[in-house]
ROLUM-358206 format. One record per residue (C-alpha): residue number from 1; x, y, z. Coordinates in Angstrom, 3 decimals. Layout:
BEGIN
{num = NUM u = X v = Y w = Z}
...
***
This chain:
BEGIN
{num = 1 u = 0.000 v = 0.000 w = 0.000}
{num = 2 u = 0.881 v = 3.644 w = 0.016}
{num = 3 u = 2.949 v = 5.061 w = 2.833}
{num = 4 u = 0.812 v = 6.806 w = 5.448}
{num = 5 u = 0.289 v = 10.509 w = 4.969}
{num = 6 u = 2.841 v = 12.326 w = 7.035}
{num = 7 u = 1.997 v = 14.989 w = 9.571}
{num = 8 u = 3.642 v = 18.425 w = 9.595}
{num = 9 u = 6.971 v = 18.704 w = 11.403}
{num = 10 u = 8.954 v = 21.446 w = 13.139}
{num = 11 u = 5.852 v = 23.226 w = 14.395}
{num = 12 u = 6.607 v = 26.443 w = 16.262}
{num = 13 u = 4.385 v = 29.076 w = 17.875}
{num = 14 u = 5.102 v = 32.622 w = 18.912}
{num = 15 u = 2.480 v = 34.338 w = 21.061}
{num = 16 u = 1.641 v = 38.025 w = 21.256}
{num = 17 u = -0.947 v = 39.638 w = 23.514}
{num = 18 u = -3.982 v = 38.197 w = 21.715}
{num = 19 u = -2.494 v = 36.394 w = 18.694}
{num = 20 u = -0.183 v = 33.478 w = 17.989}
{num = 21 u = 1.885 v = 32.949 w = 14.871}
{num = 22 u = 2.097 v = 29.225 w = 14.215}
{num = 23 u = 4.527 v = 27.928 w = 11.599}
{num = 24 u = 5.651 v = 24.526 w = 10.391}
{num = 25 u = 7.698 v = 22.712 w = 7.777}
{num = 26 u = 5.954 v = 21.973 w = 4.490}
{num = 27 u = 4.862 v = 18.387 w = 3.898}
{num = 28 u = 6.367 v = 17.005 w = 0.693}
{num = 29 u = 3.470 v = 15.054 w = -0.762}
{num = 30 u = 1.834 v = 15.556 w = -4.148}
{num = 31 u = -1.587 v = 14.821 w = -2.629}
{num = 32 u = -1.404 v = 17.602 w = -0.063}
{num = 33 u = -4.460 v = 19.869 w = -0.109}
{num = 34 u = -3.530 v = 22.184 w = 2.746}
{num = 35 u = -3.325 v = 22.382 w = 6.504}
{num = 36 u = -5.621 v = 22.767 w = 9.480}
{num = 37 u = -4.373 v = 24.456 w = 12.642}
{num = 38 u = -5.787 v = 23.365 w = 15.977}
{num = 39 u = -5.671 v = 25.204 w = 19.280}
{num = 40 u = -6.688 v = 24.632 w = 22.852}
{num = 41 u = -6.296 v = 26.712 w = 25.962}
{num = 42 u = -4.465 v = 25.169 w = 28.901}
{num = 43 u = -6.771 v = 22.826 w = 30.795}
{num = 44 u = -9.274 v = 22.371 w = 27.974}
{num = 45 u = -9.949 v = 18.766 w = 26.987}
{num = 46 u = -10.428 v = 19.274 w = 23.250}
{num = 47 u = -8.769 v = 21.071 w = 20.403}
{num = 48 u = -10.748 v = 23.463 w = 18.235}
{num = 49 u = -9.892 v = 24.303 w = 14.652}
{num = 50 u = -8.413 v = 27.792 w = 14.462}
{num = 51 u = -8.747 v = 28.333 w = 10.698}
{num = 52 u = -11.958 v = 28.511 w = 8.682}
{num = 53 u = -10.635 v = 27.581 w = 5.237}
{num = 54 u = -7.713 v = 25.278 w = 4.494}
{num = 55 u = -4.348 v = 26.969 w = 5.018}
{num = 56 u = -2.151 v = 26.813 w = 1.913}
{num = 57 u = 0.901 v = 28.480 w = 3.470}
{num = 58 u = 3.167 v = 27.028 w = 6.169}
{num = 59 u = 2.163 v = 29.627 w = 8.716}
{num = 60 u = -1.043 v = 30.860 w = 10.231}
{num = 61 u = -1.952 v = 33.637 w = 12.650}
{num = 62 u = -4.423 v = 32.566 w = 15.332}
{num = 63 u = -6.492 v = 35.499 w = 16.597}
{num = 64 u = -8.644 v = 36.162 w = 19.637}
{num = 65 u = -6.463 v = 34.674 w = 22.347}
{num = 66 u = -6.815 v = 35.695 w = 25.989}
{num = 67 u = -3.851 v = 37.475 w = 27.533}
{num = 68 u = -2.108 v = 35.429 w = 30.208}
{num = 69 u = -3.503 v = 32.107 w = 29.024}
{num = 70 u = -1.282 v = 29.300 w = 27.709}
{num = 71 u = -2.319 v = 27.716 w = 24.430}
{num = 72 u = -1.319 v = 24.509 w = 22.744}
{num = 73 u = -1.177 v = 24.343 w = 18.938}
{num = 74 u = -0.996 v = 21.449 w = 16.530}
{num = 75 u = -1.117 v = 21.193 w = 12.742}
{num = 76 u = -2.775 v = 18.534 w = 10.587}
{num = 77 u = -2.055 v = 17.970 w = 6.896}
{num = 78 u = -5.171 v = 17.481 w = 4.754}
{num = 79 u = -4.933 v = 15.410 w = 1.574}
{num = 80 u = -6.956 v = 15.425 w = -1.621}
{num = 81 u = -8.194 v = 11.891 w = -0.970}
{num = 82 u = -10.103 v = 13.366 w = 2.013}
{num = 83 u = -7.694 v = 11.799 w = 4.489}
{num = 84 u = -5.951 v = 13.763 w = 7.197}
{num = 85 u = -2.611 v = 13.137 w = 8.816}
{num = 86 u = -2.127 v = 12.623 w = 12.507}
{num = 87 u = -1.669 v = 15.821 w = 14.466}
{num = 88 u = 1.844 v = 17.173 w = 14.592}
{num = 89 u = 3.812 v = 17.347 w = 17.778}
{num = 90 u = 2.119 v = 20.195 w = 19.633}
{num = 91 u = 3.712 v = 23.400 w = 20.860}
{num = 92 u = 2.807 v = 25.696 w = 23.721}
{num = 93 u = 2.988 v = 29.436 w = 24.190}
{num = 94 u = 1.408 v = 31.958 w = 26.530}
{num = 95 u = -0.532 v = 34.944 w = 25.207}
{num = 96 u = 0.507 v = 38.322 w = 26.524}
***
């Protein structure tokens, strides 16, 4: 069979007062459609999707964060066969 779709690597996040700039390394796969960025505030059980449409770039600015709160971010690669990769290794930063 085909190798499994790989997840994004080298995810990094840099937090400002109410925003976070999340970046990652591009996935080298001809079937890649784009990326979804997931976020959760410290202590929350579930991730929510931060972007509305698929992200084509290898960076995304998450808006509307609460100052002083730590957030965890992960990135998923979405493929044109409607499959998604596993979530990347997640990264943490604190707004403010």
